[in-house]
VOBA-1610 file (N, C-alpha, C; in pm, whole numbers, padded with zeros to 5 digits, always signed):
BEGIN
Met-00531+01085-01039Met-00415+01035-00968Met-00430+01070-00819Lys-00407+00971-00736Lys-00416+00991-00591Lys-00286+01050-00538Lys-00299+01138-00442Lys-00183+01193-00374Lys-00177+01129-00236Leu-00075+01046-00216Leu-00057+00976-00089Leu+00060+01039-00016Gln+00038+01071+00111Gln+00144+01131+00191Gln+00163+01051+00319Ile+00289+01019+00346Ile+00325+00952+00469Ile+00379+01060+00562Leu+00315+01076+00676Leu+00357+01177+00772Leu+00435+01108+00883Gly+00560+01146+00899Gly+00645+01088+01002Gly+00788+01131+00983Thr+00867+01109+01085Thr+01005+01159+01085Thr+01105+01059+01028Gly+01059+00947+00979Gly+01149+00850+00919Gly+01178+00729+01006Cys+01093+00706+01105Cys+01111+00591+01193Cys+01079+00461+01118Ala+01105+00350+01181Ala+01081+00219+01119Ala+00933+00203+01080Lys+00841+00248+01167Lys+00698+00235+01136Lys+00660+00323+01018Cys+00724+00440+01008Cys+00696+00530+00894Cys+00738+00463+00764Asn+00855+00401+00766Asn+00905+00331+00648Asn+00816+00212+00615Ala+00770+00140+00718Ala+00682+00026+00696Ala+00549+00071+00635Leu+00497+00186+00681Leu+00372+00238+00625Leu+00391+00277+00479Thr+00505+00335+00447Thr+00534+00373+00308Thr+00531+00250+00218Glu+00602+00146+00257Glu+00610+00024+00175Glu+00475-00045+00166Ala+00403-00052+00277Ala+00271-00117+00277Ala+00172-00041+00189Thr+00179+00091+00192Thr+00090+00174+00111Thr+00120+00155-00037Lys+00248+00155-00072Lys+00287+00132-00212Lys+00236-00003-00261Lys+00254-00105-00179Lys+00213-00240-00218Lys+00061-00247-00240Ala-00015-00190-00148Ala-00161-00193-00159Ala-00207-00115-00282Ala-00148+00003-00305Ala-00187+00085-00420Ala-00153+00015-00551Asp-00037-00050-00556Asp+00003-00123-00676Asp-00092-00240-00703Glu-00129-00312-00598Glu-00220-00426-00615Glu-00357-00380-00666Leu-00398-00259-00626Leu-00526-00205-00671Leu-00517-00143-00810Gly-00395-00132-00862Gly-00375-00073-00993Gly-00399+00078-00997Leu-00378+00143-00883Leu-00402+00288-00875Leu-00289+00367-00939Glu-00326+00481-00994Glu-00225+00579-01034Glu-00208+00668-00912Tyr-00084+00683-00866Tyr-00062+00760-00744Tyr+00076+00822-00744Glu+00089+00924-00661Glu+00220+00977-00629Glu+00229+00970-00477Ile+00345+00931-00429Ile+00361+00916-00284Ile+00474+01008-00239Gly+00450+01074-00128Gly+00550+01164-00075Gly+00557+01150+00076Lys+00664+01204+00131Lys+00682+01199+00275Lys+00678+01341+00331Val+00615+01355+00444Val+00614+01481+00517Val+00686+01454+00648Ala+00808+01508+00661Ala+00891+01475+00777Ala+00907+01592+00875Asp+00879+01712+00831Asp+00894+01828+00919Asp+00781+01831+01022Ile+00819+01841+01148Ile+00721+01836+01257Ile+00613+01944+01241Lys+00650+02065+01202Lys+00552+02171+01185Lys+00452+02136+01074Asp+00501+02077+00966Asp+00412+02036+00857Asp+00319+01923+00900Ile+00373+01830+00979Ile+00291+01718+01030Ile+00181+01774+01121Met+00219+01866+01208Met+00121+01924+01301Met+00015+02005+01227Ala+00051+02063+01112Ala-00046+02138+01032Ala-00161+02049+00984Phe-00134+01919+00973Phe-00238+01822+00937Phe-00325+01787+01059Gly-00284+01830+01178Gly-00355+01796+01300Gly-00313+01661+01356Val-00199+01611+01309Val-00151+01479+01351Val-00060+01493+01473Met-00090+01417+01576Met-00007+01419+01697Met+00069+01288+01716Arg+00028+01183+01643Arg+00096+01053+01653Arg+00129+01005+01513Thr+00256+00968+01496Thr+00299+00916+01366Thr+00324+00766+01379Pro+00326+00694+01270Pro+00309+00742+01135Pro+00163+00773+01105Ala+00143+00851+01000Ala+00008+00883+00955Ala+00004+00876+00804Leu-00114+00851+00751Leu-00134+00845+00607Leu-00242+00944+00568Ala-00208+01032+00473Ala-00306+01124+00418Ala-00331+01084+00272Ile-00457+01079+00235Ile-00496+01048+00098Ile-00566+01171+00042Asp-00508+01225-00063Asp-00562+01348-00124Asp-00583+01458-00021Gly-00487+01471+00071Gly-00489+01580+00169Gly-00570+01555+00295Thr-00637+01439+00303Thr-00717+01405+00421Thr-00650+01294+00498Val-00626+01316+00628Val-00562+01215+00711Val-00660+01100+00735Lys-00614+00978+00705Lys-00699+00860+00718Lys-00655+00768+00832Val-00525+00770+00865Val-00471+00680+00967Val-00366+00756+01046Thr-00367+00740+01179Thr-00261+00798+01261Thr-00216+00698+01367Gly-00086+00703+01396Gly-00031+00628+01507Gly-00014+00479+01488Lys-00032+00429+01365Lys-00016+00285+01344Lys+00007+00255+01197Val+00049+00132+01172Val+00056+00080+01036Val-00064-00013+01021Pro-00163+00027+00941Pro-00283-00058+00927Pro-00252-00188+00854Ser-00341-00283+00867Ser-00326-00410+00797Ser-00336-00387+00647His-00289-00484+00571His-00291-00476+00425His-00436-00459+00376Thr-00527-00535+00434Thr-00669-00530+00397Thr-00726-00392+00427Glu-00692-00336+00543Glu-00741-00205+00582Glu-00688-00096+00487Leu-00561-00107+00451Leu-00503-00011+00359Leu-00572-00015+00223Lys-00597-00135+00173Lys-00663-00149+00043Lys-00804-00089+00050Ala-00874-00109+00161Ala-01008-00053+00176Ala-01003+00099+00178Leu-00907+00156+00251Leu-00893+00302+00256Leu-00862+00360+00118Leu-00773+00294+00047Leu-00733+00344-00086Leu-00847+00332-00186Ser-00927+00227-00176Ser-01037+00212-00272Ser-01156+00300-00236Ala-01176+00325-00108Ala-01292+00404-00063Ala-01283+00548-00106Thr-01165+00595-00136Thr-01149+00737-00168Thr-01159+00763-00317Asp-01196+00663-00395Asp-01210+00683-00540Asp-01324+00777-00571
//
């Protein structure tokens, strides 16, 4: 099971990244759990300075943007 984490304070882009990630993971048929990291100290512990960010299994893969659907699917499949 993949652990997906959305790092951000709850802005519109953070919410968009959450929904886009869920959609891509569902289309790939992945088993996953998704969580949000909203506390600034916790976000900074990942080394992230720009949100939104996506961490897959504890590794930050995207920062400061909402990637395209194709890019998200590639990131999610590459970490298998």
